[in-house]
C-alpha positions as CSV (number, residue, x, y, z in Angstrom):
1,X,-0.3,75.3,-59.7
2,X,1.9,72.4,-58.8
3,X,2.4,71.7,-55.1
4,X,5.6,70.3,-53.4
5,X,5.1,67.4,-50.9
6,X,6.8,67.8,-47.5
7,X,7.0,64.0,-47.1
8,X,10.4,62.5,-47.2
9,X,11.0,59.5,-49.4
10,X,12.2,56.6,-47.1
11,X,15.7,55.4,-47.8
12,X,16.0,52.0,-49.6
13,X,16.8,49.1,-47.2
14,X,20.5,48.3,-47.0
15,X,21.4,45.0,-48.5
16,X,24.1,43.7,-46.1
17,X,24.9,40.8,-48.4
18,X,27.1,43.0,-50.6
19,X,30.4,44.7,-49.6
20,X,29.2,48.2,-50.4
21,X,26.3,47.9,-48.0
22,X,28.6,46.6,-45.3
23,X,30.8,49.7,-45.8
24,X,27.8,51.9,-45.4
25,X,26.8,50.2,-42.2
26,X,30.4,50.5,-40.9
27,X,30.2,54.3,-41.7
28,X,27.1,54.4,-39.4
29,X,28.9,52.6,-36.6
30,X,31.8,55.0,-36.9
31,X,29.4,57.8,-36.3
32,X,28.5,56.3,-32.9
33,X,25.2,54.7,-33.8
34,X,26.5,51.2,-33.1
35,X,29.3,49.6,-31.1
36,X,31.7,47.9,-33.6
37,X,32.9,45.1,-31.3
38,X,29.4,44.3,-30.1
39,X,28.0,44.2,-33.6
40,X,30.9,42.1,-34.9
41,X,30.4,39.5,-32.1
42,X,26.7,39.3,-32.9
43,X,27.4,38.8,-36.6
44,X,29.9,36.1,-35.8
45,X,27.4,34.3,-33.6
46,X,24.7,34.4,-36.1
47,X,26.8,33.2,-39.0
48,X,28.3,30.3,-36.9
49,X,25.2,29.2,-35.2
50,X,27.4,28.4,-32.2
51,X,26.0,26.9,-29.0
52,X,26.3,28.9,-25.7
53,X,28.9,27.5,-23.4
54,X,27.7,26.8,-19.9
55,X,30.1,28.5,-17.5
56,X,28.2,27.8,-14.2
57,X,25.8,25.2,-12.8
58,X,22.7,25.5,-10.7
59,X,23.5,24.2,-7.2
60,X,22.0,20.7,-6.7
61,X,19.4,21.6,-4.0
62,X,18.2,24.6,-5.9
63,X,17.9,22.6,-9.1
64,X,16.0,19.8,-7.5
65,X,13.6,22.1,-5.8
66,X,12.9,23.9,-9.1
67,X,12.7,20.6,-11.0
68,X,10.1,19.2,-8.6
69,X,8.2,22.5,-8.4
70,X,8.9,22.9,-4.7
71,X,10.9,26.1,-4.8
72,X,8.1,28.3,-3.6
73,X,7.8,26.6,-0.2
74,X,10.6,24.1,0.6
75,X,14.0,25.3,1.7
76,X,16.5,22.4,2.2
77,X,19.7,23.6,3.8
78,X,21.5,20.4,4.7
79,X,22.0,16.9,3.2
80,X,23.5,15.4,6.4
81,X,21.4,14.5,9.5
82,X,23.8,13.2,12.2
83,X,21.7,10.1,12.6
84,X,22.1,6.5,11.3
85,X,18.4,5.4,11.1
86,X,17.9,1.7,10.5
87,X,15.3,2.5,7.8
88,X,17.3,5.2,6.0
89,X,16.4,5.6,2.3
90,X,19.8,6.7,1.3
91,X,21.7,3.9,3.0
92,X,20.0,1.0,1.3
93,X,19.5,2.6,-2.2
94,X,20.3,0.0,-4.8
95,X,21.4,2.7,-7.3
96,X,24.2,5.2,-7.2
97,X,22.3,8.4,-6.7
98,X,25.4,10.6,-6.4
99,X,24.2,12.1,-3.2
100,X,26.5,14.6,-1.5
101,X,26.7,15.2,2.3
102,X,27.1,18.6,3.6
103,X,25.6,22.0,4.2
104,X,24.3,24.5,1.7
105,X,26.3,27.7,1.5
106,X,24.7,31.1,2.2
107,X,24.8,32.4,-1.4
108,X,23.0,29.4,-2.6
109,X,20.5,29.7,0.2
110,X,19.9,33.4,-0.6
111,X,19.1,32.5,-4.2
112,X,16.6,29.9,-2.9
113,X,15.0,32.4,-0.5
114,X,14.4,34.8,-3.4
115,X,12.2,32.0,-5.0
116,X,10.1,31.4,-1.9
117,X,6.5,32.5,-2.4
118,X,5.9,33.7,1.2
119,X,2.1,33.2,0.9
120,X,2.3,29.6,2.3
121,X,4.4,28.1,5.2
122,X,8.1,27.8,4.4
123,X,9.3,24.3,5.0
124,X,12.9,24.3,6.4
125,X,14.3,20.9,5.5
126,X,12.5,18.3,3.6
127,X,12.2,14.6,2.9
128,X,13.0,12.5,-0.2
129,X,9.8,12.5,-2.2
130,X,9.8,11.2,-5.7
131,X,12.6,12.9,-7.6
132,X,13.7,15.1,-4.7
133,X,16.7,13.3,-3.3
134,X,18.3,15.7,-0.8
135,X,17.3,15.6,2.8
136,X,19.0,16.4,6.1
137,X,18.7,17.9,9.6
138,X,18.4,21.7,9.1
139,X,19.1,22.6,12.7
140,X,22.7,21.2,12.4
141,X,23.6,23.9,9.9
142,X,26.4,25.9,11.5
143,X,24.8,29.2,10.4
144,X,21.2,28.3,11.1
145,X,20.4,31.5,13.0
146,X,21.9,33.6,10.2
147,X,19.7,31.7,7.7
148,X,16.6,32.3,9.8
149,X,17.4,36.0,9.7
150,X,17.8,35.9,5.9
151,X,14.4,34.3,5.6
152,X,12.8,36.9,7.9
153,X,14.3,39.8,6.0
154,X,12.5,38.5,2.9
155,X,9.3,37.1,4.5
156,X,8.9,38.7,8.0
157,X,5.5,37.1,8.9
158,X,5.4,33.8,7.0
159,X,5.3,30.7,9.2
160,X,8.5,28.7,9.1
161,X,7.8,25.0,9.5
162,X,11.0,23.2,10.6
163,X,11.4,19.4,10.0
164,X,13.7,17.9,12.6
165,X,14.6,15.0,14.8
166,X,14.7,17.4,17.7
167,X,18.2,16.5,18.8
168,X,19.3,20.1,18.8
169,X,16.2,21.5,20.6
170,X,17.6,22.4,24.0
171,X,15.9,25.2,25.9
172,X,18.8,27.5,25.0
173,X,18.5,26.6,21.3
174,X,14.7,27.1,21.3
175,X,15.1,30.6,22.9
176,X,17.5,31.6,20.2
177,X,14.9,30.5,17.6
178,X,11.9,32.3,19.1
179,X,12.8,35.8,17.8
180,X,12.2,34.3,14.3
181,X,8.6,33.4,15.1
182,X,6.1,32.4,13.8
183,X,7.5,28.9,13.9
184,X,6.2,25.3,13.9
185,X,7.9,22.0,14.0
186,X,7.5,18.5,12.4
187,X,9.4,16.2,14.7
188,X,10.4,12.6,13.8
189,X,10.2,10.7,17.1
190,X,10.1,6.9,16.6
191,X,10.1,5.7,20.2
192,X,9.7,7.0,23.7
193,X,11.9,4.3,25.0
194,X,15.5,5.5,25.2
195,X,16.9,2.0,24.3
196,X,14.7,1.7,21.2
197,X,15.1,5.3,20.1
198,X,18.9,4.9,20.2
199,X,18.6,1.6,18.3
200,X,16.4,3.1,15.6
201,X,18.3,6.4,15.1
202,X,21.8,5.2,16.0
203,X,22.4,8.2,18.2
204,X,23.7,8.3,21.8
205,X,21.4,8.4,24.8
206,X,22.1,12.1,25.6
207,X,20.5,13.2,22.4
208,X,17.4,11.1,23.2
209,X,16.8,13.2,26.4
210,X,17.1,16.4,24.4
211,X,14.5,15.2,21.8
212,X,12.2,13.9,24.5
213,X,12.3,17.1,26.4
214,X,11.7,19.3,23.3
215,X,8.0,18.6,23.4
216,X,7.2,20.1,26.8
217,X,9.6,23.0,26.1
218,X,7.9,23.8,22.8
219,X,4.5,23.6,24.6
220,X,5.9,25.9,27.3
221,X,6.8,28.6,24.8
222,X,3.6,28.2,22.8
223,X,5.2,26.7,19.7
224,X,3.0,24.2,17.7
225,X,4.4,20.9,16.7
226,X,3.4,17.8,14.7
227,X,5.0,14.4,14.9
228,X,6.0,11.5,12.7
229,X,6.5,7.9,13.8
230,X,8.0,5.2,11.7
231,X,6.1,2.4,13.3
232,X,8.2,-0.8,13.5
233,X,6.2,-3.5,15.4
234,X,8.6,-6.3,14.4
235,X,11.5,-4.3,15.8
236,X,10.1,-2.7,19.0
237,X,6.6,-4.2,19.4
238,X,3.2,-2.6,19.4
239,X,3.4,-1.8,23.1
240,X,6.4,0.4,22.5
241,X,4.5,2.2,19.6
242,X,1.5,2.8,21.9
243,X,3.8,4.2,24.6
244,X,5.2,6.6,22.1
245,X,1.7,7.7,20.9
246,X,0.6,8.1,24.6
247,X,3.6,10.4,25.3
248,X,3.2,12.5,22.1
249,X,-0.6,12.9,22.5
250,X,0.1,15.2,25.5
251,X,1.6,17.7,23.1
252,X,0.0,17.3,19.8
253,X,-3.2,15.9,18.2
254,X,-1.4,15.3,14.8
255,X,0.6,12.1,14.7
256,X,1.7,10.9,11.2
257,X,2.4,7.2,10.9
258,X,4.9,5.8,8.4
259,X,5.9,2.2,8.0
260,X,9.4,0.7,7.4
261,X,10.5,-0.9,4.2
262,X,13.7,-2.2,2.7
263,X,15.1,-2.5,-0.8
264,X,16.9,-5.3,-2.6
265,X,20.1,-3.7,-1.4
266,X,19.2,-5.0,2.1
267,X,19.5,-8.6,0.9
268,X,23.1,-8.3,2.0
269,X,21.8,-7.9,5.5
270,X,20.7,-10.8,7.6
271,X,17.2,-12.1,8.0
272,X,16.9,-10.5,11.4
273,X,17.3,-7.0,9.8
274,X,14.7,-7.7,7.1
275,X,12.3,-9.0,9.7
276,X,12.7,-5.9,11.8
277,X,11.9,-3.8,8.7
278,X,8.8,-5.8,7.9
279,X,5.3,-5.7,9.4
280,X,1.8,-7.1,9.0
281,X,-0.3,-4.4,7.2
282,X,-3.6,-5.8,8.5
283,X,-2.4,-6.0,12.1
284,X,-1.0,-2.4,11.8
285,X,-4.3,-1.1,10.4
286,X,-6.3,-2.7,13.3
287,X,-3.8,-1.4,15.8
288,X,-4.0,2.2,14.6
289,X,-7.8,2.0,14.6
290,X,-7.7,1.2,18.3
291,X,-5.2,4.0,18.9
292,X,-7.3,6.6,17.2
293,X,-10.2,5.9,19.5
294,X,-8.2,5.4,22.7
295,X,-6.2,8.6,22.3
296,X,-8.7,10.7,20.3
297,X,-6.1,11.4,17.7
298,X,-6.4,11.6,13.9
299,X,-3.4,9.3,13.1
300,X,-2.8,9.2,9.3
301,X,-1.1,6.2,7.7
302,X,-0.9,6.6,3.9
303,X,-0.5,2.9,3.3
304,X,-3.4,1.6,5.3
305,X,-4.8,-1.3,3.2
306,X,-8.2,-1.0,4.9
307,X,-8.7,2.7,4.1
308,X,-10.5,3.1,0.7
309,X,-8.5,5.2,-1.6
310,X,-11.6,7.1,-2.7
311,X,-13.0,7.7,0.8
312,X,-12.3,11.4,0.5
313,X,-10.1,13.6,2.6
314,X,-6.4,13.3,3.4
315,X,-4.6,10.6,1.4
316,X,-7.9,9.1,0.2
317,X,-9.0,11.6,-2.5
318,X,-8.6,9.5,-5.6
319,X,-11.7,10.6,-7.4
320,X,-11.0,9.8,-11.1
321,X,-14.2,11.1,-12.6
322,X,-12.8,14.3,-13.9
323,X,-9.8,12.5,-15.5
324,X,-12.0,9.8,-17.0
325,X,-14.2,12.5,-18.5
326,X,-11.2,14.4,-19.8
327,X,-9.8,11.3,-21.4
328,X,-13.2,10.7,-23.1
329,X,-13.4,14.3,-24.4
330,X,-9.8,14.1,-25.7
331,X,-10.9,11.1,-27.8
332,X,-9.0,8.3,-26.0
333,X,-10.9,5.1,-26.6
334,X,-9.1,2.8,-24.2
335,X,-6.7,4.2,-21.5
336,X,-4.6,1.9,-19.4
337,X,-4.2,3.2,-15.8
338,X,-0.8,2.3,-14.2
339,X,-0.9,2.1,-10.4
340,X,1.7,1.5,-7.8
341,X,1.4,-1.5,-5.6
342,X,0.4,0.8,-2.7
343,X,-2.5,2.3,-4.6
344,X,-3.5,-1.1,-6.0
345,X,-3.7,-2.6,-2.5
346,X,-6.0,0.3,-1.5
347,X,-8.3,-0.4,-4.3
348,X,-7.4,2.0,-7.1
349,X,-7.9,-0.7,-9.8
350,X,-11.4,-1.5,-8.4
351,X,-12.3,2.2,-8.4
352,X,-11.5,2.4,-12.2
353,X,-13.4,-0.9,-12.8
354,X,-16.4,0.4,-10.9
355,X,-16.5,3.8,-12.7
356,X,-15.8,2.5,-16.2
357,X,-19.4,1.5,-17.1
358,X,-20.5,5.1,-16.8
359,X,-18.2,6.3,-19.7
360,X,-18.4,5.4,-23.3
361,X,-14.7,4.5,-23.6
362,X,-13.0,1.4,-22.2
363,X,-10.7,1.6,-19.2
364,X,-8.1,-1.0,-18.0
365,X,-5.8,-0.8,-15.1
366,X,-2.5,-2.5,-14.2
367,X,-0.4,-2.9,-11.0
368,X,3.2,-1.8,-11.4
369,X,5.8,-3.5,-9.2
370,X,8.9,-1.6,-8.2
371,X,11.7,-3.8,-9.7
372,X,14.3,-1.0,-9.5
373,X,14.3,-0.9,-5.7
374,X,12.7,-4.3,-5.1
375,X,12.3,-5.5,-1.5
376,X,9.1,-4.2,0.1
377,X,9.0,-0.8,-1.8
378,X,5.4,-0.2,-3.0
379,X,4.9,3.6,-3.2
380,X,4.4,5.5,-6.5
381,X,7.0,8.1,-5.6
382,X,9.9,5.6,-6.1
383,X,8.8,4.1,-9.3
384,X,11.0,4.6,-12.4
385,X,10.3,4.7,-16.1
386,X,11.9,1.2,-16.3
387,X,9.4,-0.2,-13.8
388,X,6.4,1.1,-15.9
389,X,8.1,-0.3,-19.1
390,X,8.5,-3.8,-17.6
391,X,4.9,-3.9,-16.4
392,X,3.5,-2.7,-19.8
393,X,5.7,-5.1,-21.7
394,X,4.7,-8.1,-19.5
395,X,1.0,-7.2,-19.8
396,X,1.2,-6.8,-23.6
397,X,3.1,-10.1,-24.0
398,X,0.4,-11.9,-22.0
399,X,-2.5,-10.2,-23.7
400,X,-1.8,-9.6,-27.4
401,X,-5.2,-8.0,-28.0
402,X,-4.6,-5.5,-25.3
403,X,-1.6,-4.2,-27.1
404,X,-3.7,-3.2,-30.1
405,X,-6.6,-1.6,-28.2
406,X,-4.8,0.6,-25.6
407,X,-4.3,4.1,-26.9
408,X,-3.3,6.0,-23.8
409,X,-1.2,5.3,-20.6
410,X,-2.3,7.1,-17.5
411,X,0.5,7.6,-15.0
412,X,0.6,9.4,-11.6
413,X,2.9,12.5,-11.7
414,X,4.5,11.8,-8.3
415,X,7.5,9.9,-9.6
416,X,8.5,12.6,-12.0
417,X,9.8,16.2,-11.8
418,X,8.3,19.0,-13.8
419,X,10.5,18.0,-16.8
420,X,9.0,14.5,-16.8
421,X,12.1,12.9,-15.5
422,X,12.3,10.1,-12.9
423,X,14.9,9.9,-10.2
424,X,17.6,8.6,-12.5
425,X,16.8,11.2,-15.2
426,X,14.7,9.1,-17.6
427,X,11.7,10.8,-19.2
428,X,8.3,9.2,-19.2
429,X,7.9,10.1,-22.9
430,X,10.3,7.2,-23.6
431,X,7.2,5.0,-23.0
432,X,5.4,7.0,-25.7
433,X,8.4,6.6,-28.1
434,X,8.7,2.8,-27.5
435,X,5.0,1.8,-27.7
436,X,3.6,4.6,-29.9
437,X,1.0,5.2,-27.3
438,X,0.2,8.5,-25.7
439,X,1.3,9.2,-22.1
440,X,-1.2,11.2,-19.9
441,X,0.5,12.0,-16.7
442,X,-2.1,12.9,-14.1
443,X,-1.1,15.3,-11.3
444,X,-1.2,13.6,-7.9
445,X,-0.8,15.5,-4.7
446,X,1.5,13.1,-2.8
447,X,1.4,11.6,0.7
448,X,1.0,14.7,2.8
449,X,3.6,16.7,0.9
450,X,2.7,20.1,-0.6
451,X,2.7,20.5,-4.4
452,X,3.5,24.1,-5.5
453,X,0.7,26.6,-5.0
454,X,-2.2,24.2,-4.5
455,X,-1.6,23.3,-0.9
456,X,-5.3,23.3,0.0
457,X,-6.1,20.2,-2.1
458,X,-3.8,17.4,-1.2
459,X,-4.0,14.1,-3.1
460,X,-6.3,15.1,-5.9
461,X,-5.9,13.7,-9.3
462,X,-7.4,15.9,-11.9
463,X,-6.8,17.0,-15.5
464,X,-4.4,19.9,-16.1
465,X,-5.1,23.0,-18.2
466,X,-2.8,23.7,-21.2
467,X,-0.5,26.7,-20.7
468,X,0.3,29.2,-23.4
469,X,3.8,27.9,-24.0
470,X,5.0,24.7,-25.7
471,X,6.4,21.9,-23.6
472,X,9.8,20.5,-23.4
473,X,9.0,17.3,-25.1
474,X,8.7,16.5,-28.7
475,X,6.8,18.9,-31.0
476,X,3.8,16.6,-31.3
477,X,3.0,17.1,-27.6
478,X,2.1,20.0,-25.4
479,X,2.6,20.4,-21.6
480,X,-0.3,20.6,-19.2
481,X,0.1,22.2,-15.8
482,X,-1.4,23.2,-12.5
483,X,0.0,26.4,-11.1
484,X,3.8,26.3,-11.7
485,X,4.1,22.6,-12.0
486,X,3.7,21.2,-15.5
487,X,3.4,17.5,-15.1
488,X,1.6,16.0,-18.1
489,X,1.7,15.5,-21.8
490,X,-1.0,14.6,-24.3
491,X,-0.7,14.3,-28.1
492,X,-2.3,17.1,-30.1
493,X,-4.9,16.1,-32.6
């Protein structure tokens, strides 16, 4: 006996390329299955292939934090500082960086707070580092206490580390900040002489007394602080620098030392100015060696020419073995390492030369001068793609054989944001395009600054693991990343 199947035959797919099918689909929409206007707009977009119009922009500070990979721990809220420092990066910039002065609005700040991780200290304020160009005095913000409350609402127990010149830190001001504890401070304090402090910062004497008195006040209320000195022996003398160290050592064991520099833009200034912004690196190194012993303080100076770059520890952890092994495994026969003058002076090239015999591939290294800024600028963070290009071109012109043996450029990631752009927006893949040579951008944890989620391992250069997504460069490359900060590209086989 024949049986009847209960299974329903599926309807034939609707061919929307013919008018009858479109009428059938419109009948479905009329029955409430679809929204006519929505569907019509979607169809129009698909047919036209139109590009989305950008109706809003990401605020500058939010964009720069995200681009650099700092959004989880740095919260800049001002790009004005109220000082007129003789060594100011922004004043003597030879390029038009389109830097705005002012205070961040609360809506913008709230968006940034939502991105903070909360599992590491929140840095309120920040310094120019590589492609991050906005900096200012956070305690000048007219709504600073409201901002502190906004942070605490999101992250009630995370340490807030405030970077400041301390000119706002009266006892009354400190007492208003204490309810937002835990707090710590990084105070820029360049001289304990009122005359020299005013000369360096360009601020009136009354503010010096506030800054000077902030240290015993913070100690009184149990608030930790660290300090930063831009040491200028040609301007104030070594005796003045020691006097500042002696004063600060009463309140903190951590004293960070930075040195002054000037750019080509300072050529318009007189010789006296350039002399004041200069120093003898060897004399500075020997002086700080004595100060460490005399005051039992771990004073760190990132540019110390006598401190081996591979010594280990803070600012000296250039251990290239992992990268060299990774380059070998990836099949690169002759990488060219491109170092800043600061790294070169500290022996980075010699480290590569000494390690090279223990690997089957060849390794060469090259010192890259900063021709963009010129002057006495030597650090990697301020190098541009053009600087690398000029150094490579010069080396290849002088050594024709080198041009035909190099198959990979190794660059530090510090000068670039997570999209591979330098401070003026040029991408390091332009080097790859011009020379037809792979660019391997090794992640460098910079001079004392945090880098995303890996705050426990400053200044390590190491190979990055490939993420599951494709990068933002050309299809023949893929991004490499550490945490949330993709900083490298290598060609796929």
